[in-house]
C-alpha positions in Angstrom: 23.8 -2.7 47.5 21.7 -4.0 50.6 20.1 -7.5 50.2 16.2 -7.4 50.4 14.0 -10.2 52.2 14.3 -13.5 50.5 10.7 -13.8 51.5 9.2 -11.2 49.2 7.1 -12.5 46.7 7.0 -12.0 42.8 3.8 -10.4 43.1 4.9 -7.8 45.7 5.1 -4.2 45.1 8.7 -3.8 44.7 10.1 -7.4 43.5 9.8 -9.4 40.3 10.8 -9.1 36.6 7.6 -8.9 34.4 6.1 -11.2 37.1 5.2 -8.3 39.4 6.7 -5.2 38.5 9.7 -3.6 37.7 13.3 -4.8 37.8 14.0 -6.6 41.0 17.1 -7.1 43.5 17.5 -10.8 44.4 18.2 -12.1 47.8 21.9 -12.2 47.3 21.8 -8.4 46.4 22.0 -8.8 42.7 20.1 -7.0 40.4 18.0 -9.1 38.0 17.9 -7.5 34.2 14.7 -5.7 33.4 12.8 -7.8 31.3 12.2 -11.4 31.3 14.3 -11.4 34.9 16.6 -14.5 33.6 19.9 -13.2 32.7 20.7 -11.8 36.4 23.4 -9.1 37.1 25.9 -9.6 40.1 26.7 -6.8 42.4 30.1 -6.7 40.3 28.5 -6.1 37.2 28.9 -9.8 35.9 26.1 -11.9 34.6 24.9 -14.7 37.1 24.0 -18.2 36.2 20.4 -18.5 34.8 19.3 -20.6 38.0 20.8 -20.3 41.4 22.6 -23.4 42.9 20.0 -24.1 45.6 17.3 -24.4 43.1 19.3 -26.8 40.8 19.6 -29.0 44.0 15.9 -29.0 44.7 15.5 -30.4 41.0 18.4 -32.5 41.1 17.8 -36.0 39.8 14.6 -35.1 37.6 14.5 -35.8 33.7 12.8 -34.0 31.3 10.0 -36.3 29.3 10.7 -37.3 25.9 9.8 -34.7 23.4 8.8 -32.5 26.2 9.1 -28.8 25.3 11.3 -26.3 28.0 8.3 -24.7 29.3 6.5 -27.8 30.1 9.5 -29.4 31.5 9.5 -26.2 34.1 5.8 -26.7 34.8 6.0 -30.4 35.6 9.1 -30.0 37.5 11.5 -31.6 35.2 13.6 -28.7 34.7 15.4 -25.6 37.1 13.4 -22.9 37.4 14.5 -19.7 39.7 11.4 -18.7 41.3 12.7 -15.1 40.9 13.0 -15.2 37.3 10.3 -15.0 34.8 10.9 -18.6 33.1 12.7 -19.3 30.1 15.5 -17.2 28.3 14.3 -15.7 25.2 16.6 -15.6 22.3 14.5 -13.5 19.7 16.8 -10.9 19.2 19.3 -13.5 18.0 16.7 -15.3 16.2 15.9 -12.4 14.3 19.5 -11.6 13.6 20.3 -14.9 12.0 17.3 -15.2 10.0 17.9 -11.3 8.7 21.3 -12.2 7.8 20.2 -15.4 6.0 17.1 -13.6 4.1 19.2 -10.7 3.2 21.5 -13.0 0.9 18.3 -13.9 -1.0 16.6 -10.5 -1.4 19.9 -8.4 -2.2 20.7 -10.6 -5.3 17.2 -10.3 -6.3 16.9 -6.6 -6.3 20.8 -6.6 -7.9 19.6 -8.4 -10.7 16.9 -5.8 -11.5 19.5 -3.3 -11.4 22.0 -5.2 -13.6 19.2 -5.9 -16.2 18.5 -2.4 -16.4 21.7 -1.7 -18.4 20.4 -3.6 -21.3 16.7 -2.3 -21.7 17.4 0.1 -24.4 17.9 -2.6 -26.8 14.4 -4.4 -26.4 15.9 -7.5 -25.9 16.0 -10.2 -23.4 18.7 -9.7 -20.6 21.8 -11.5 -21.3 24.0 -12.3 -17.9 27.3 -11.2 -18.9 29.1 -13.8 -16.5 27.4 -16.7 -18.2 26.4 -15.2 -21.7 23.1 -16.6 -21.6 19.7 -14.9 -21.6 18.3 -14.5 -17.9 14.7 -13.9 -17.1 14.8 -11.3 -14.2 11.3 -9.7 -14.6 9.4 -12.8 -14.3 9.5 -16.5 -15.6 5.8 -16.6 -16.6 3.6 -19.6 -15.9 -0.1 -20.3 -16.2 -1.9 -20.8 -12.8 -2.2 -24.5 -13.1 1.5 -24.9 -14.1 2.7 -22.9 -11.1 0.5 -24.4 -8.5 1.9 -27.7 -9.3 5.6 -26.4 -9.5 5.3 -24.5 -6.2 5.6 -26.1 -2.9 2.6 -24.2 -1.4 1.2 -27.0 1.0 1.2 -26.0 4.6 3.3 -28.8 6.8 2.3 -30.3 10.1 5.8 -29.9 11.4 7.7 -26.6 10.6 10.2 -26.7 8.0 12.8 -24.7 10.1 15.1 -21.9 9.0 16.5 -23.9 6.3 13.1 -25.2 4.9 11.8 -21.6 5.0 15.1 -20.3 3.1 14.4 -22.5 0.5 10.5 -21.9 0.2 11.3 -18.0 0.3 13.7 -18.8 -2.5 10.9 -20.4 -4.6 8.4 -17.5 -4.1 11.0 -15.2 -5.2 11.9 -17.3 -8.3 8.2 -17.4 -9.3 7.2 -13.8 -8.8 7.2 -10.8 -10.7 10.3 -8.4 -9.9 8.8 -5.2 -9.7 12.3 -3.6 -9.3 13.0 -4.3 -12.8 12.6 -1.3 -15.4 10.6 -3.4 -17.6 7.7 -3.4 -15.0 5.5 -1.0 -16.6 1.9 -2.9 -16.2 0.1 -1.2 -13.3 -0.4 2.3 -11.6 2.2 0.7 -8.8 5.7 -0.1 -9.7 8.5 -0.5 -7.9 9.5 -0.3 -4.1 12.5 1.5 -2.8 15.3 0.6 0.0 13.6 3.3 2.0 10.1 1.8 1.5 11.4 -1.8 2.5 12.9 -0.2 5.9 9.4 1.5 6.7 7.8 -1.9 6.3 10.4 -3.7 8.3 10.2 -0.9 11.2 6.5 -1.5 11.2 6.8 -5.1 11.5 8.9 -4.6 14.5 6.7 -2.4 16.2 3.8 -5.0 15.4 1.3 -2.5 16.7 -2.4 -1.3 16.0 -3.2 2.2 14.8 -6.6 2.2 16.7 -6.0 3.9 20.0 -3.3 6.1 21.0 -2.3 4.0 24.3 -1.0 1.0 22.1 0.6 3.4 19.3 1.6 6.9 20.7 4.6 7.7 18.4 2.5 6.2 15.0 -0.4 8.0 16.1 1.5 11.5 16.1 2.8 10.5 12.5 -0.5 10.0 11.2 -2.0 13.0 12.3 1.0 15.0 11.3 1.5 13.5 8.1 -2.1 13.3 7.0 -2.2 17.1 8.0 0.7 18.0 6.1 -0.8 16.1 3.0 -4.0 17.8 3.1 -2.4 21.3 3.4 -0.7 20.2 -0.2 -4.1 19.9 -1.6 -5.3 23.3 -0.2 -7.2 21.7 2.8 -5.8 23.9 5.5 -8.6 24.4 8.2 -7.6 24.2 11.7 -9.0 20.8 11.5 -8.0 19.4 8.1 -6.3 16.1 7.9 -7.2 12.5 7.5 -6.2 9.0 8.1 -5.1 5.9 6.1 -7.4 3.0 4.8 -6.1 -0.3 3.7 -6.3 1.0 -0.4 -8.0 3.3 -2.6 -11.2 1.5 -2.8 -11.5 1.3 1.2 -10.7 5.2 1.2 -13.4 6.0 -1.4 -15.9 3.5 0.5 -15.3 5.3 3.7 -16.0 8.9 1.8 -19.4 7.7 0.5 -20.4 6.4 4.0 -19.3 9.8 5.6 -21.1 11.6 2.9 -24.5 9.9 3.4 -24.0 9.9 7.4 -23.3 13.7 7.2 -26.1 14.8 4.7 -28.3 12.3 5.8 -27.4 11.5 9.6 -30.7 9.5 10.3 -29.2 6.6 7.9 -26.4 6.0 10.2 -29.2 4.5 12.8 -32.2 3.8 10.6 -30.5 2.7 7.4 -31.1 3.8 3.8 -34.6 5.6 3.7 -34.1 7.2 0.5 -33.7 6.3 -3.4 -29.7 7.5 -3.3 -27.8 8.4 -6.6 -24.3 8.8 -6.9 -22.4 9.6 -9.8 -19.1 9.2 -11.6 -17.9 9.6 -14.7 -17.5 6.7 -17.4 -13.8 6.6 -16.9 -14.2 6.5 -12.9 -13.0 3.7 -11.1 -15.1 0.5 -10.5 -14.8 0.8 -6.7 -17.7 3.3 -6.7 -20.1 0.7 -8.0 -18.6 -1.9 -5.6 -19.1 0.7 -2.6 -22.7 1.5 -3.8 -23.3 -2.2 -3.1 -21.6 -2.2 0.1 -23.4 0.7 1.5 -26.6 -0.9 0.4 -27.7 1.4 -2.4 -27.1 -1.2 -5.2 -24.9 -1.0 -8.4 -28.1 0.7 -10.1 -27.7 3.7 -8.0 -24.6 4.4 -9.6 -25.0 6.7 -12.8 -22.3 7.0 -15.1 -21.5 10.5 -16.6 -20.4 10.7 -20.2 -16.9 11.9 -20.7 -15.3 14.4 -23.2 -12.7 13.1 -25.9 -9.7 13.4 -23.3 -11.6 10.8 -20.7 -13.0 13.9 -18.4 -16.4 14.2 -16.9 -18.7 16.4 -18.5 -20.0 19.1 -16.1 -22.8 19.8 -18.0 -23.7 16.0 -18.4 -23.2 16.0 -15.0 -25.8 18.6 -13.9 -28.4 17.3 -16.7 -28.4 14.0 -14.8 -28.6 15.4 -11.4 -31.8 17.5 -12.5 -33.1 14.1 -14.1 -32.7 12.2 -11.0 -34.7 14.5 -8.7 -37.3 14.7 -11.2 -37.8 11.2 -11.0 -37.9 11.4 -6.9 -34.6 10.1 -6.3 -32.1 11.7 -3.8 -28.7 12.3 -5.6 -26.0 13.1 -2.7 -22.6 12.1 -3.7 -20.5 13.0 -6.9 -16.8 11.0 -7.5 -14.6 13.3 -9.6 -11.4 11.8 -10.6 -8.0 13.1 -10.7 -5.9 11.1 -12.9 -8.1 8.2 -14.3 -7.0 4.5 -14.2 -6.8 4.1 -17.9 -5.9 7.3 -19.3 -4.8 9.4 -16.5 -7.5 12.1 -17.2 -7.7 14.9 -14.8 -11.4 15.9 -14.2 -12.5 19.7 -13.9 -12.9 19.8 -10.1 -13.9 23.3 -10.1 -16.7 23.1 -12.3 -17.8 19.9 -10.7 -17.8 21.6 -7.4 -19.9 24.4 -8.4 -22.5 22.0 -9.4 -22.6 19.8 -6.5 -23.0 23.0 -4.2 -25.8 24.2 -6.4 -27.5 21.0 -5.7 -26.4 20.4 -2.3 -24.4 17.3 -3.3 -20.9 16.0 -1.5 -17.6 15.9 -3.8 -15.2 13.6 -3.5 -12.1 13.6 -5.4 -10.5 10.2 -6.2 -7.2 11.6 -6.6 -5.7 7.9 -5.5 -3.2 7.7 -8.8 -3.1 11.5 -10.0 -2.7 13.2 -6.6 1.0 13.5 -5.9 1.6 15.9 -8.9 0.3 18.4 -6.0 4.3 18.4 -5.2 5.0 19.5 -8.6 4.8 23.4 -9.3 5.0 22.3 -12.7 2.0 20.2 -13.1 0.1 20.9 -9.8 -2.3 22.9 -11.9 -4.1 19.8 -12.9 -5.6 19.8 -9.4 -7.0 23.1 -9.5 -10.0 23.0 -7.4 -8.9 20.2 -5.0 -9.2 22.7 -2.0 -13.0 22.6 -2.8 -13.2 18.8 -2.0 -15.3 17.4 0.7 -13.0 14.6 0.9 -10.1 13.4 -1.1 -8.4 9.9 -1.5 -4.3 9.7 -2.5 -2.6 6.8 -2.9 1.3 7.4 -2.2 1.8 3.5 -3.2 1.0 4.3 -6.6 3.0 7.4 -8.0 5.2 7.9 -5.1 6.4 4.5 -4.9 5.7 3.9 -1.2 5.2 0.4 -0.3 1.7 -0.8 -0.9 -0.7 -0.4 0.7 -0.5 3.4 1.5 -3.9 5.2 0.9 -5.2 8.2 2.8 -8.7 9.9 3.3 -8.3 13.4 3.3 -10.9 16.2 4.6 -11.1 20.0 5.4 -12.4 19.0 8.8 -11.7 15.6 10.4 -14.3 16.0 13.1 -16.8 15.4 10.3 -15.3 11.8 9.9 -15.3 11.3 13.5 -19.1 12.5 13.9 -20.2 10.1 11.0 -18.4 7.0 12.1 -18.1 7.3 15.6 -19.5 4.2 17.8 -19.4 4.0 21.6 -16.8 1.6 22.6 -15.9 2.4 26.4 -13.8 -0.6 26.6 -11.5 0.8 23.8 -11.8 4.6 23.2 -11.1 6.8 26.0 -11.2 11.1 26.0 -8.2 12.7 26.4 -10.1 15.6 27.4 -8.4 17.9 25.0 -11.0 17.9 22.0 -8.6 16.0 19.8 -9.5 12.6 18.2 -6.4 10.6 19.3 -8.3 7.1 19.1 -8.0 7.1 15.4 -10.3 4.0 14.7 -12.9 6.5 15.9 -12.7 8.2 12.7 -12.7 5.1 10.4 -14.6 2.1 9.4 -11.9 -0.3 10.6 -10.7 -1.0 14.0 -7.4 -3.1 13.4 -5.6 -0.9 11.2 -1.5 -0.8 10.2 0.2 2.8 10.5 0.5 2.8 6.8 1.1 6.6 6.7 4.5 5.7 8.6 5.6 4.7 5.1 4.9 8.0 3.7 6.3 9.9 6.7 9.8 8.0 6.4 10.0 8.5 2.7 9.1 12.2 3.1 11.7 12.8 6.0 14.3 10.5 3.5 13.5 12.5 -0.1 11.9 16.0 1.5 9.2 17.6 -0.5 11.7 19.0 -3.1 12.7 15.2 -3.5 9.0 14.3 -4.4 8.9 17.6 -6.7 11.7 15.8 -8.5 10.4 12.4 -8.7 6.9 13.7 -10.2 8.8 15.9 -13.1 10.9 13.1 -13.9 7.8 10.7 -14.3 5.9 13.1 -16.6 9.1 13.5 -18.4 9.2 10.1 -19.2 5.7 9.9 -20.3 6.5 12.8 -22.5 9.7 10.9 -24.1 7.3 7.6 -24.4 4.7 9.8 -26.4 7.7 11.1 -28.5 8.8 7.9 -29.2 5.2 6.4 -30.2 4.7 9.5 -32.4 8.0 8.7 -34.4 7.2 5.0 -34.8 5.8 3.9 -38.4 4.0 0.9 -36.8 2.5 2.5 -33.7 -0.3 4.8 -33.2 -1.5 7.0 -30.3 -5.1 6.5 -29.1 -5.2 10.3 -28.9 -2.8 12.7 -30.2 -2.9 14.7 -27.0 0.2 14.6 -24.7 -0.7 12.6 -21.8 -2.2 13.8 -19.0 -0.6 12.1 -16.6 1.9 9.0 -16.7 -0.1 6.6 -18.8 0.9 6.4 -22.9 -2.1 4.6 -25.0 -1.5 3.4 -28.5 -2.1 0.8 -30.9 -0.3 -1.5 -33.4 -0.2 -1.1 -36.9 0.6 -3.9 -38.6 3.2 -3.6 -42.0 3.3 0.1 -40.8 -0.4 0.4 -42.5 -3.9 1.1 -40.7 -4.8 -0.5 -37.6 -7.4 -3.2 -38.6 -10.7 -2.3 -38.7 -12.1 -5.2 -36.9 -12.3 -4.7 -33.0 -11.7 -8.4 -32.4 -8.5 -8.4 -34.5 -7.2 -5.5 -32.9 -7.7 -6.9 -29.3 -6.3 -10.2 -30.0 -3.2 -8.7 -31.8 -2.5 -6.4 -28.8 -3.0 -9.3 -26.2 -0.7 -11.5 -28.3 2.1 -8.9 -28.3 1.7 -8.0 -24.5 2.6 -11.5 -23.8 5.1 -12.1 -26.1 7.2 -9.1 -24.9 7.5 -10.6 -21.5 10.4 -12.8 -21.9 12.1 -9.7 -23.4 11.9 -8.0 -20.0 8.7 -6.0 -20.4 5.3 -6.2 -18.8 2.6 -3.7 -19.8 -1.2 -3.8 -19.7 -4.0 -3.2 -22.1 -7.4 -1.8 -21.9 -10.7 -2.0 -24.2 -11.4 0.9 -26.8 -13.7 2.0 -29.5 -11.2 0.4 -32.2 -10.4 -2.5 -29.9 -8.0 -3.0 -27.1 -5.1 -0.8 -27.1 -1.7 -0.8 -25.2 -1.5 1.0 -22.0 2.0 1.7 -20.4 2.4 3.5 -17.0 6.1 5.0 -16.5 7.4 6.0 -12.8 10.0 8.0 -11.1 12.8 5.3 -11.7 12.1 4.8 -15.5 14.7 5.8 -17.8 15.2 7.2 -21.3 16.3 4.0 -22.6 14.0 1.7 -20.8 10.9 3.3 -22.9 13.3 3.4 -26.1 13.8 -0.4 -25.6 9.9 -1.1 -24.8 9.1 0.5 -28.2 11.7 -1.5 -30.0 10.4 -4.9 -28.2 6.7 -4.2 -29.2 8.0 -3.1 -33.0 9.8 -6.6 -33.2 7.4 -8.8 -31.6 4.6 -7.2 -33.8 6.5 -7.7 -37.1 7.4 -11.2 -36.0 3.7 -12.2 -35.4 1.8 -9.9 -37.8 4.0 -8.1 -40.2 
């Protein structure tokens, strides 16, 4: 290998590691490794010393100052520095390997405990560790906030804790958190993570990029556009420009849809602000984010009109039409209807085709909030619940709920993403650059956000792993578990369903009947009874929620695709046992 002139500087066109270009060849004819320019490779392929002898001689006799960090020592002339190198050798890969190895020793047992506890869920009793013969809290060791705050070492130190310190702290966090991997966690619309989900989050953290412009996230931009288009197609949004993007949660997706609707139907508002007395419609069963989003958009919460629902919890189309007519008669400007596919409490699917017809007749935007219920689109057996989704002007779906993709993963989809671009685009020449092909590749120009994690990758990797058929099996299993719980409640002499109808989705709602008699007539008594039982089944390894109803608060249980038949049977046993202990 021919030697190059030693006098060439790091900033020259052909020489210098990260200092001035690509990999370089030093004055001895040795190639430096591409990257930090420290681990230099000799002509025979061996690794040279980090610093040449001549450089070491130049700094002979110097000593680092006390407590002087390595970089300062070099800059102050107290440590050797090869002028053809890029500074200190980086050991991030080794550090990562070490930390992952140690953290793995904490997280694998955390998950394994949940797997072990699953074998006893059918009993309805607390998990007994076979190795010790003693009861063990796996789901959560529940403590009130003040108690936990005093116990948890959450103070932030002046000096770092180092590896051992953070491992101890991580252990504390795990020990005092809800283990959502546990079968007994049926409290919320989200549930357990999955192994492939953890991997997807890890890859995103390794890449640590921003999905705002193509230049810094080329592969993940392709993934988001491809995944959003495929997901939109599942809902019947199949036009040449159909697709979408991810937001930081369902509430954010719904907010973005409201902004897009306003700026599309009334483009003057994008510049001049709200110049109309706008009205938004959602059912009484709709998500609270609709009201919050109206506040954020400057409409005020009073602009949200709650449409009555039928006995199944679905918006009444006739009532919607009447309210639109009323709003117009009062000189107001109705513009947006939020139709829900899988309501939060009872999982109701609203009649999208009827609602769409009313929206079209009055010139309103129909947004479908399918945050929870949307994934039924993967099931041939259950996708009929989403009849009319292809008529949506925009649609929200959260794979981090029914599909067990890691939180958060929320998509806003539409029949034409160019509408999103037109409604949200602003001029930022320092960031957004045209690619000249008519496509929007800088995805932040579609959204209200700039900084954004590539959450679509989490769904994409799960889709690659399970396939469309795998998602279908998961949805079908989840619905089967909801039906099984429904049957268990129906057969119980101490439980009473809120409605005799089969579950619309994955939520099963019911009351406790003391002594096997009637549900108490006093709402306050029923609410306290339900709350007491909910809290007392936690030590038995079950977490469920409760919601207000006409007769007081009732149990709301949400199953998922990893729920097993024995788990719901054990839950019913636990509620019956605790109910009898507390209320007879």
